C-alpha atoms as one frame of an Amber mdcrd trajectory, in Angstrom:
protein
  98.471  60.001  76.487 100.582  59.696  73.001  98.640  63.059  72.239  99.814
  64.607  75.245 103.400  64.269  74.790 102.878  65.084  70.683 101.456  68.583
  72.618 104.174  69.082  74.842 106.418  68.225  71.857 105.208  70.373  69.356
 103.873  73.428  71.465 105.330  72.540  74.954 106.074  76.497  75.997 102.406
  77.268  75.337 101.181  74.492  77.221 103.098  75.442  80.874 102.889  78.826
  80.114  98.502  78.108  80.229  97.977  75.495  83.005 101.007  77.439  85.222
  98.636  80.640  84.672  95.230  78.664  86.049  97.039  76.731  88.395  98.111
  80.432  90.600  94.924  81.860  89.137  92.835  78.926  91.555  92.259  76.107
  88.750  91.983  72.633  89.993  94.834  72.134  86.981  98.180  69.596  87.361
 100.736  72.140  86.397 103.191  70.365  88.533 103.034  67.470  86.504 103.491
  69.583  83.189 106.393  71.019  84.119 108.024  67.421  85.666 107.201  66.220
  81.969 108.914  68.672  79.953 111.899  68.793  81.848 112.210  64.295  81.386
 111.447  66.123  77.403 113.659  68.673  77.311 116.976  66.046  77.985 115.815
  64.841  74.646 115.430  68.319  73.008 112.168  67.612  72.255 111.042  70.920
  74.427 112.495  74.059  74.893 114.114  74.537  78.672 114.447  78.579  78.274
 111.283  78.292  76.069 109.177  75.922  79.050 111.137  78.279  81.878 110.141
  81.655  80.379 106.758  80.302  80.048 106.262  79.398  83.151 107.633  82.508
  85.239 105.222  84.370  83.145 102.239  82.116  83.859 103.453  82.326  87.619
 104.225  86.104  87.308 100.872  87.254  85.201  98.549  84.483  87.789  99.905
  85.455  90.849 100.787  89.489  90.319  96.439  89.362  89.372  95.526  88.403
  92.836  97.482  90.544  93.804  95.948  93.873  92.943  92.746  91.733  93.750
  94.176  91.732  97.529  95.283  95.280  97.162  92.034  96.277  96.139  89.101
  94.889  97.549  91.739  93.286 100.722  89.673  91.402 103.444  86.876  90.360
 100.885  89.126  88.904  97.967  90.535  86.878 101.327  87.270  85.817 102.520
  85.795  84.405  98.907  89.036  82.537  99.077  88.483  80.933 102.016  84.820
  79.914 100.821  85.750  77.881  98.304  88.763  76.190  99.893  88.494  72.651
 101.255  90.463  74.021 104.403  88.035  76.938 104.396  89.427  77.053 108.770
  93.097  77.562 107.755  93.603  78.883 104.541  94.509  82.510 105.802  96.239
  80.933 109.075  98.713  79.130 107.380  99.009  82.209 105.185  99.490  84.973
 107.693 101.632  82.150 109.910 103.818  82.127 106.633 103.981  85.847 105.784
 104.717  86.798 109.601 107.607  84.193 109.575 109.405  85.453 106.761 107.963
  88.319 105.158 108.830  88.304 101.308 110.324  85.922 101.353 107.226  84.115
 101.714 105.648  84.641  98.596 108.908  81.618  97.834 107.882  79.460 100.450
 103.823  79.453  99.389 105.122  77.855  95.972 105.798  75.112  97.909 102.506
  74.826 100.565  99.509  73.111  99.126  96.472  75.686 100.229  98.566  78.749
 100.635 100.253  79.062  97.407  96.814  81.323  95.861  96.117  82.876  98.969
  99.747  84.357  99.467  99.315  86.891  97.124  96.064  88.936  97.906  97.104
  88.682 101.418 100.329  90.707 100.508  98.375  92.967  98.631  96.206  94.080
 101.030  98.278  94.466 103.848 100.662  96.846 101.374 103.252  95.204  99.497
 105.080  97.533  97.463 104.511  96.334  93.763 108.548  96.521  93.457 108.814
  93.978  96.400 106.434  91.635  95.139 107.521  91.346  91.903 111.226  90.990
  93.489 110.555  88.142  95.050 107.683  86.822  92.886 110.574  86.158  90.066
 112.421  84.771  92.221 109.841  81.987  93.953 108.910  81.601  90.525 112.362
  80.937  88.653 112.660  78.052  91.748 109.496  76.713  91.506 109.506  75.767
  87.675 113.613  74.921  87.780 112.758  73.140  90.736 111.024  70.811  88.896
 111.872  71.142  85.267 115.528  70.019  86.555 113.121  66.934  88.889 111.958
  66.211  85.258 115.184  65.838  83.692 117.092  63.696  86.367 114.281  61.953
  86.179 113.871  61.629  82.773 114.271  57.600  82.226 112.297  57.093  84.279
 109.364  59.752  83.542 109.911  58.153  79.861 109.031  54.720  80.740 106.185
  55.554  83.200 104.774  58.016  80.037 105.096  54.777  78.438 103.215  52.231
  79.858 100.442  55.173  80.288 100.438  55.436  77.045  99.085  51.658  76.527
  96.411  51.847  79.468  95.700  54.578  77.113  91.715  55.860  78.902  92.168
  53.890  81.556  94.725  55.809  82.977  92.605  59.513  82.819  89.984  57.349
  84.261  92.020  56.333  87.006  93.722  59.904  87.719  90.401  60.966  87.332
  88.832  58.860  90.213  91.514  59.318  92.518  91.114  62.638  92.378  87.148
  63.491  92.827  88.111  60.834  96.078  90.573  62.469  97.381  88.067  66.009
  96.823  85.405  64.167  98.260  87.722  63.259 101.612  88.754  66.377 101.995
  85.384  67.836 101.714  83.607  65.407 104.167  85.935  66.375 106.792  85.858
  70.080 106.443  82.135  69.261 106.753  82.208  67.188 109.883  84.647  70.240
 111.172  82.218  72.557 111.086  78.971  70.412 112.506  78.270  72.250 115.644
  75.799  70.019 117.507  78.207  70.241 120.654  78.612  74.107 120.424  75.746
  77.026 121.468  75.577  79.841 119.217  74.306  83.228 120.380  72.878  85.748
 117.719  73.871  89.344 117.666  71.068  90.800 119.196  71.174  88.400 122.631
  74.865  89.166 122.758  74.212  92.699 122.051  71.781  92.775 124.795  74.127
  90.444 127.285  77.085  93.207 126.643  74.613  95.107 128.507  73.959  93.883
 132.012  75.496  92.974 134.304  77.622  89.825 133.923  78.433  90.624 130.332
  80.243  88.093 128.282  84.244  88.080 127.283  84.245  88.634 123.704  86.993
  87.250 121.996  87.868  87.495 118.288  90.292  84.155 116.595  91.240  85.550
 114.109  95.102  86.303 113.163  96.440  89.078 113.796  97.134  90.051 109.454
  93.704  89.021 109.548  92.622  91.271 111.708  94.984  94.568 109.685  93.425
  93.266 106.423  89.600  93.494 108.510  89.732  96.496 110.609  86.620  95.593
 111.792  85.149  94.498 114.995  82.799  94.244 118.185  83.407  96.833 120.619
  85.174  95.179 123.891  86.479  92.290 121.924  89.406  90.991 122.939  92.369
  88.886 120.152  93.641  86.923 121.016  94.401  83.818 118.179  93.152  80.624
 117.505  96.707  78.809 118.205  96.672  80.695 121.581  93.442  79.848 123.741
  93.699  79.130 126.003  97.271  80.050 127.084  96.039  83.666 126.440  93.202
  84.532 128.080  95.084  85.771 131.015  92.149  87.580 133.282  89.112  86.407
 130.748  89.932  82.815 132.683  87.468  84.366 135.945  84.478  82.096 135.006
  82.412  84.371 133.255  80.503  83.573 130.041  83.105  83.476 126.642  81.240
  84.483 123.122  84.334  83.843 120.296  83.424  85.334 116.942  85.742  84.814
 113.456  85.315  85.785 109.786  85.571  82.216 108.121  83.289  80.646 106.066
  80.315  78.385 108.596  82.056  80.195 111.781  84.901  77.825 111.375  87.795
  79.279 113.289  84.887  80.345 116.135  83.854  76.880 116.196  87.097  75.544
 116.322  88.581  77.742 119.245  84.632  76.574 121.435  86.017  73.819 121.169
  89.422  74.673 122.487  88.125  75.862 125.725  85.748  73.305 126.192  88.037
  71.033 126.299  90.276  73.067 128.539  87.486  72.999 131.257  85.093  76.173
 130.281  82.046  75.466 130.390  80.976  78.115 129.607  81.143  79.158 125.937
  79.861  80.188 122.988  80.064  81.271 119.344  77.937  83.816 117.711  76.274
  83.014 114.786  76.730  84.505 112.244  80.687  86.350 112.918  81.297  89.236
 112.416  79.432  89.193 109.262  76.729  89.314 111.206  76.725  91.831 113.528
  78.192  94.912 111.234  75.205  93.942 108.935  73.254  94.363 112.698  74.356
  97.449 113.554  74.623  99.070 109.767  70.312  98.206 109.946  70.363  99.626
 113.345  71.959 102.876 112.428  69.763 103.617 108.997  67.528 106.308 108.689
  64.649 104.341 108.377  65.948 103.048 112.028  65.540 106.541 113.713  62.910
 107.735 115.980  60.323 109.795 114.217  60.133 113.314 115.787  57.311 114.735
 117.341
């Protein structure tokens, strides 16, 4: 711990920059504690407050800017990747979409203080077509607020921070082991919650071929896209005849679809997480005929591509 304090005292700006950049790129690096400690050390002149501020702001802009450009270039593919590796795969896009839809560019500021959204908001803003100038403006303001807030927190409580650091320096390696163990336990707990939410023993699935046949027959099921409006704007692929109803609006907005016909839900999310959650909502509301499209939108599009490929075209007589 003494080595960490000495490192911050000698290379405070560089350490804060690297920690902030890594955190904004999505690495599990605790940038906030570095800022708070740096703020505390700045009171005694051990760290330059101005240099650390500039370093953290630049780290924010570079990290979020990389995701913003990735979202502009690859759109929904980036969102799908982020949500696939997220511990909250079923809500990461939905939460970002809610913030973006409510506050627009201001969401880039708010997202910095919302775990699980800070990395997703920049690529979503890029994919939705936010201009470079507007992004840079909101990103810079947000980075300043985020940086100055935690630096000020460290400066205000600098005495307490120094006491905590002194205790941790005495504990030494044991403190690092305890902190690491707590982090591992937290991640294991979140992962367990995620896997529990994806257990689909209670939900019936339907394969793409079976759904295609059902749509062509009598009493065709109603197909419901549970993605949010922003997610559908990012990824314009869909299933013909599907009705878009966001997960949070089920089952209130089923309207004429609530006539007893079978309901098939799909999404474009890891492990069909949102579709499973929607199916459970409908079953709990008393809709007995509910299934989830196995593999979601990706499976449908892949099957359509195979069906349309030249090798599947009839051979002329």
